[in-house]
N, C-alpha and C positions, 0 to 999 in steps of 0.2 A: 575658737571653731575650726580656724584655718589649720591649727596644729590636729585637729581631730580630722579632718578630711584628709590630710597627709599620711596619717597613720591608716586610715582606711584604704588609700590608693597604694600604700606598700603593701598590705595585705593581700590586695586583690592581683598586684603583679605576682606575687610570690604564689599565690594559689593557680596563677595562670600558669606558670612556668612548670610548677608541681606536674598540672593536669599534661601539660605539652609533655615533658618526659616519661610520665606514665604512658601517654599514646604511644610515643616513639617506640617506647619497650615493647609494646604489645603488639604493634604492627611490623617487627622485623621478620622478614620472608621466612619460611620454616628452613630449618638445615644451618641460617645463618647465624654464628656464636660471636658473642662480643669480643672483640681483640684480646684484651686481659684474660678471658678464659680460653681462647685459642692458645694462648702462649702457655697457659699453666697447663693445659693438655699435652703440649707437645712436649712441655718437661719432664710429663709423668710416662711418655710413651718412647721417648727418645733414648736409644742405647746407651744404658749407663745409668738410668734414673734410680735413685734409691730405690723406690717402689719396686723395682725388676730384680733387686737382688733376692736369693735364696740364701738361708743357712742352715746346717745341720752339722750335727757331731757325730762323728764316726771313730770305731774302734780299729785299730789297726793291731791291737796285742791284748793281751790279757789284764796288764797292769792299768791301774785306773789315770797313769799319766799317759798310756799309751792313745793318746785319742788325735783326731786332726778334726779341726771345726773348718768347715767349707763354706765359701762363700762363691755363688755363682749365678750369673744371670742363664736361663733355659734359652739354648738356641741349636740348629741342626748342622750347622756348619764347624766343621772341628777348630779349635783352638789350642793355644797353648797354656798349659799347668804351672803354677807357681807354688812351691811350697816354702811356706816361711818358718824358719827355725829361730826363734826369740832368744834373747841374752837372758842375763840376771846371775853372773856369776856361776853358773852350771847349778846353783843351789834354789832358786825361786823362779817363777815365770814374770813375765811381762808382758801388757797388756798391749797386744799389735790388731787390736779391733778395728780401730780407725783406720790404719794402714791397710790392712787385709781389704777393707771395705772399697777403698781408694783404687788399690790395684784391679779389684774385681768391677769395679765401673769402668775401669780403663780395657775390659775386655778380656782378662786371665780369668780360669776358675783357680781360686787361690784356697790352699789348704795349709792351715795355721797349725802346725804339729807340736804337739808337746812331747817330753820325752822324762824319762827317768831322772830323778836330780840328787845331787851330794846333798847329806852325806848317808842316805841308803844306799846308794851304789855308787860305786867308783866308775873310773873308766875300764873297759871301752864301752861300757853298757851305754853311756851317752851316743855313741858314734853309731852301735849297733842300731838303736832307735831310730834314729835319722834314716839310717839306710833301711829299715824297716819300714818306714813312713813312704819312704819313695817307691819301693816296691809295691806297697797296697795302692798308692796313686795309680801307678801303672797299670794294674792290673784291675782298677775299677774306673779307669780313664772315661771310657765310653760312656757311663752313668752321666757324667758331666760335659759330655762333648769335647774331650779333651784327646788331641794325639798324643799317645803314650811315647812317641819319640821325641816330643815337643816339651818335656816337664823340666822346668828350672828350678833354681833355690836361692831364696834370699835369707842371709842368714847375720845376725846381729851381734856383735862383741862376742860374748861366751858362745852364741849361735855362730857366728861367723867363721869361729874356730873349728865347730861341728860340720858346719858348710862344706869349707875348705877340705876338712879331713874326708868327707866324702866324697868331694872332687877327685883326691887322690887316693882313694882306697882301691885296691887293684885296678880294673880299667875301669877309672873314673868316670869315664863318658857312657859307659854302659847304664851308670846311676841316674844321671843327668843330662841334659844339653847343654846347661851352663850355670855358673854358681855368680852370684854378686854379695859381697861380703861387706859390712858396714863394720868398721874399727875389728877385725877380725884377731884374736889372741892366737895368732898362728904358732906362737912359741911360748906356751906357758912357763917353760923354763926360765926363759928371758924375761918375762913378765916377774917371774919368782924372784930373781935377781934385782929386778931393777925396785921392787917393793921391799927390798932390804936396805936400798942404798941410804946414804945420808940425805936427808933433806926429801925421801919420798912422801906423796903426798897419802892422804886416807884411803883415796881411791885406789892407788898402788899399791898401799900395804894391805887392803881388803882382796886385791886381787892375787897378792902371794897366798894368802891365807887359803884361796880359794883353790888355787892351782895344788897346793899341798893335798887338799881333800880330795880332790879330783884323781890325783896320781895315786893316792894310798900310801906315801911315804915322803917322808923329809928328803930330799937332796943334800950333798954336802959342799956344794957351792964351787967344785972344782970343775976344768974342763971336761972329767970324765963323767961328771953328773953325780955319780955315787958309787962306793965301794962295794955296794950291795949289787948283784948283777941284777935282779929282780926289779928292785928301785930305778937301776939304771935304765932298763927294759922299758919302765912304765914311761919314763919321764919321757924317752926318746921317742915311744910310740905315739905321743900327745901330738908331736910336730908334725904337720903335714908333710914334711920334707922327707921323713923317714920312708913315706910310700910313692914320693912322686915318679911319675915314669913317663913325663914327656908328651907324647902323641897320644897315648891311650887314656888322659887325663881330660876331665872338663873343662873348658874353658872358663877363665875367671876375670872379672872385674873386681878388684880390691878397693874399697876407700877408705881413706882415715883424714881426719883434718890435721891442721898444719901444727896445732898445740893438743892433740888427741893424748890422752893418759896411756894408750896404747897405741906408741908412733909407727910410724909406714914402715920403719926397719923389719916390724914382723911380716909384712907380706912382700918387701923388696927380696927376704931372705927365701920366700917360697918361690916367687918369680925367676929367681935365679937359679933356683935348684930344678924348676920345670923346664927351663930354656937350656940348660946343662944336658939334660935327657932329651933333648929334641923337640921341645913343644915350639912351635912357632911364635915369634915374639909378638905377634898381634893378637895371640889366643891368651895371653896373661898380661893384664894391665893393671899397674899401679897407678893408683888417682890420688893427689892432695889438694884438698880443698880448705881457703881460709878459714882461720876461725879456729876453736876450741871444741867444736860439737862432736858428742860420741856416740857411736851405734846409732839407733833410731833416730836419735836428734838430727844425724845428717841430711835425712829427707825433708829437712826444714830449710836447709841450705839454698839460696838462687841456684837455680839449675840442676842440681843433682837428680830429683826425681825426672827431669826431662831427659837427662844422660843415661841414667839406668833404664829408662823405659826404651830406649833408643838402642842401646846395646841388647835389649830383651828382644826387641822385634827381628834383632838380624838373626838371633838364634832361636827362638821360640814362637815366634810370628805375633 
């Protein structure tokens, strides 16, 4: 009997506590929201929340690859725009959706640009497409609350080469306000040499073959690149140094890892050429981070995204 009385007492206490909790919930004054729900609403409404992002796909040309995927948050105040140029050995797309959304949450309107690929087309179609995408972004900037004078570029690997090529083509500063390149293959010819050296890695050998497809011809491995003038011009024009003009070009932040299969000397050569043409030393920076990350993977290294964002804030806000 004692055990039965204990069980009944426990049931009565549980029922009383449940009733008290229910009454407490009912008598909350109007307009008062539980703390956990308030936190949820604040997360939904704060600038940069996932739910606030919009996404659209727009054409900047007639070819199916000439598209930009736009990620942005509606707002009235003008902001900077960021054009992403993906890598992929100039021959396939890589998925930048995660990082495009990440930079959009940081306040930029992000334009993830596709471009025509090898072997369907060879150089300079890829550079032409990046320049066309930049023109489209500047022309349509108002629709995304972007200041057309504050459009930057973020390129990775093969896309880094295209980003740097856009930064140095003609008056590069007229195309963009600044370029960040992750492991840019700034000298495809040097990559071709490295890929043919004894002990070259699979990635280096693949890059060598990809550079051949991009140029549309095979060099001869000599300092003159090729005995054929057309092939020589093609390979030299792949190198941003061929169009570097110093102060007229866009500022650049060029990043590699210490053991990147696209070494930092690719970017160091570009920096030296720009400084020789009069670009202020602070406008072209080569940064080497520890490890072996390449391209997009550099964004996962400690401090890299913060450094990029700080550099972009100084140039595109």
